[in-house]
C-alpha positions as CSV (number, residue, x, y, z in Angstrom):
1,M,-16.7,9.2,-166.0
2,N,-13.5,10.3,-164.2
3,W,-11.5,8.2,-161.7
4,L,-13.1,10.0,-158.7
5,D,-16.6,9.2,-159.9
6,R,-15.7,5.6,-160.5
7,L,-14.1,5.3,-157.0
8,C,-17.1,6.9,-155.3
9,E,-19.5,4.7,-157.2
10,R,-17.6,1.5,-156.3
11,R,-17.5,2.6,-152.6
12,L,-21.1,3.7,-152.5
13,D,-22.5,0.7,-154.3
14,G,-21.7,-1.8,-151.6
15,Q,-19.4,-4.2,-150.0
16,H,-17.3,-7.2,-151.1
17,S,-18.8,-10.7,-150.6
18,D,-16.3,-11.5,-147.8
19,E,-17.5,-8.6,-145.8
20,R,-21.1,-9.7,-146.3
21,Q,-20.4,-13.1,-145.0
22,N,-18.7,-11.6,-141.9
23,E,-21.7,-9.3,-141.3
24,Q,-24.0,-12.3,-140.7
25,V,-21.9,-13.2,-137.6
26,Q,-21.2,-9.6,-136.4
27,E,-23.4,-6.8,-135.5
28,P,-25.7,-5.3,-138.2
29,S,-23.8,-3.3,-140.9
30,L,-24.4,0.4,-141.3
31,S,-26.6,-0.4,-144.3
32,E,-28.9,-2.5,-142.0
33,R,-28.9,0.1,-139.3
34,M,-29.4,3.0,-141.8
35,Q,-32.8,4.4,-141.9
36,V,-33.8,5.9,-145.2
37,G,-34.0,9.6,-144.5
38,A,-34.3,11.5,-147.8
39,N,-35.3,9.8,-151.0
40,L,-33.6,11.9,-153.6
41,S,-35.4,10.3,-156.5
42,Q,-38.7,11.6,-155.0
43,W,-37.2,15.1,-154.9
44,L,-37.2,15.1,-158.7
45,Q,-41.0,14.5,-158.5
46,G,-41.5,17.4,-156.1
47,M,-41.9,15.2,-152.9
48,F,-39.7,16.2,-150.0
49,E,-39.3,14.8,-146.5
50,T,-40.0,16.9,-143.4
51,G,-37.3,19.5,-142.7
52,W,-36.1,19.8,-146.3
53,Q,-37.1,23.1,-147.7
54,A,-36.5,25.4,-150.6
55,I,-33.9,28.0,-149.6
56,A,-36.3,30.9,-150.2
57,D,-39.0,29.2,-148.0
58,L,-36.5,28.7,-145.1
59,L,-34.7,32.0,-145.2
60,G,-37.0,34.4,-147.0
61,P,-35.4,36.9,-149.3
62,E,-31.8,37.0,-148.3
63,P,-29.8,38.9,-150.8
64,D,-26.4,38.6,-149.0
65,L,-26.4,34.8,-149.2
66,A,-25.0,33.2,-152.3
67,F,-25.9,29.5,-152.6
68,S,-23.8,28.6,-155.6
69,F,-21.9,25.4,-156.2
70,R,-18.8,25.3,-158.3
71,R,-19.6,23.7,-161.6
72,E,-18.8,24.0,-165.3
73,D,-22.3,24.6,-166.7
74,E,-25.9,25.2,-165.8
75,A,-27.4,23.2,-168.8
76,E,-29.3,20.7,-166.7
77,P,-32.2,21.6,-164.4
78,F,-31.6,20.8,-160.7
79,I,-33.3,20.5,-157.4
80,Q,-31.8,22.2,-154.4
81,R,-33.0,21.8,-150.8
82,V,-31.7,23.0,-147.4
83,K,-32.2,21.7,-143.9
84,R,-31.4,23.5,-140.6
85,I,-29.0,21.4,-138.5
86,Q,-28.6,22.0,-134.8
87,L,-25.5,20.2,-133.5
88,S,-25.9,21.2,-129.9
89,A,-27.4,23.9,-127.7
90,E,-24.1,25.6,-127.3
91,L,-23.2,25.7,-131.0
92,P,-24.9,27.9,-133.7
93,S,-27.1,26.1,-136.2
94,V,-25.8,25.4,-139.7
95,M,-27.5,24.7,-143.0
96,L,-27.0,21.5,-145.0
97,V,-27.6,22.2,-148.7
98,V,-28.1,19.3,-151.1
99,R,-28.3,19.9,-154.9
100,L,-29.4,17.1,-157.2
101,E,-29.3,16.6,-161.0
102,T,-30.1,13.7,-163.3
103,T,-27.2,12.9,-165.7
104,A,-27.4,11.8,-169.3
105,D,-26.8,8.2,-168.2
106,D,-29.7,8.4,-165.7
107,R,-27.6,8.6,-162.6
108,R,-27.8,11.3,-160.0
109,Q,-25.2,14.0,-159.6
110,I,-25.0,15.4,-156.1
111,W,-23.4,18.4,-154.5
112,V,-23.4,19.0,-150.8
113,Q,-22.5,22.2,-148.8
114,V,-22.7,23.3,-145.2
115,L,-23.2,27.0,-144.5
116,P,-23.6,29.1,-141.4
117,W,-27.1,29.8,-140.2
118,Q,-28.5,33.3,-140.4
119,G,-26.7,35.7,-138.1
120,S,-23.4,33.8,-138.2
121,A,-20.6,34.8,-140.6
122,Y,-18.6,31.6,-140.2
123,L,-19.0,27.9,-139.5
124,P,-17.7,26.6,-136.2
125,A,-14.0,26.0,-136.5
126,G,-13.2,22.3,-137.0
127,L,-16.7,21.4,-138.2
128,S,-16.5,18.5,-140.6
129,L,-18.7,17.2,-143.3
130,V,-18.2,13.5,-144.2
131,L,-19.7,11.3,-146.9
132,L,-20.0,7.7,-145.8
133,S,-20.7,4.6,-148.0
134,V,-23.4,2.1,-147.1
135,S,-20.6,0.0,-145.4
136,G,-19.5,3.0,-143.2
137,E,-16.4,3.7,-145.3
138,V,-15.4,7.4,-145.5
139,I,-15.6,8.4,-149.2
140,Q,-14.7,12.0,-148.7
141,S,-14.6,14.6,-146.0
142,V,-13.9,18.3,-145.6
143,R,-13.2,20.4,-142.4
144,A,-13.9,24.1,-141.7
145,G,-11.1,26.4,-140.8
146,S,-11.3,29.2,-138.3
147,Q,-13.0,31.6,-140.8
148,S,-14.8,29.3,-143.2
149,N,-18.0,30.7,-144.5
150,Y,-18.9,27.3,-146.1
151,I,-17.5,23.8,-146.8
152,Q,-18.4,21.7,-149.8
153,L,-17.8,18.1,-150.8
154,R,-16.6,17.3,-154.3
155,R,-19.5,16.5,-156.6
156,F,-20.3,12.8,-156.8
157,K,-22.6,10.6,-158.9
158,C,-24.8,7.7,-157.8
159,A,-26.9,5.0,-159.5
160,L,-30.6,4.7,-158.5
161,G,-31.0,2.8,-155.3
162,T,-27.6,3.8,-153.8
163,Q,-27.7,4.6,-150.1
164,F,-25.2,7.0,-148.4
165,R,-24.9,9.0,-145.2
166,L,-23.8,12.5,-144.6
167,Q,-22.3,13.3,-141.1
168,I,-21.8,16.8,-139.8
169,A,-19.7,16.9,-136.6
170,V,-17.7,19.3,-134.4
171,A,-16.1,18.4,-131.1
172,D,-18.4,15.9,-129.4
173,A,-21.5,17.0,-131.3
174,S,-22.6,15.0,-134.4
175,V,-25.6,14.8,-136.7
176,T,-26.1,12.3,-139.5
177,E,-28.5,12.4,-142.4
178,D,-29.3,9.2,-144.4
179,F,-30.1,9.3,-148.1
180,V,-31.2,6.9,-150.9
181,V,-30.9,7.8,-154.5
């Protein structure tokens, strides 16, 4: 496990005991407000939440789109799903793509991309994709440039039961998706 994986795992796994004590007095933490949206472990069993579809089901045959994640090998089978995200009536829709694999140590390896919806060549300039921990801490983020045709978070690994949130935002519009591994 490299240093980035260890850092992400520590941040995603939870909070320090001091923070937990303070939460009892303050407003509920992000983890308490977080609704479990997509259960990624169920994806491996072929069960998907409403809105998450196979790419071919959502788009039909689309030879010009290349949904590929940068990675070293293709040895392990994976599950990949896409969800249409509408940030606002004024902005074009985007696609949130999540790819999931089981690792040799029984954790989950996750890749996340945002791509323009059909008919758009580029993402809205300034669109951001943010990975948040259960405590609301930013783990990593990426922002689209003026001619970005996709943005992608660095691959991260999680243990079973880990919760995290993905946020897609541009200007005043924002959509969040909650996940549990």
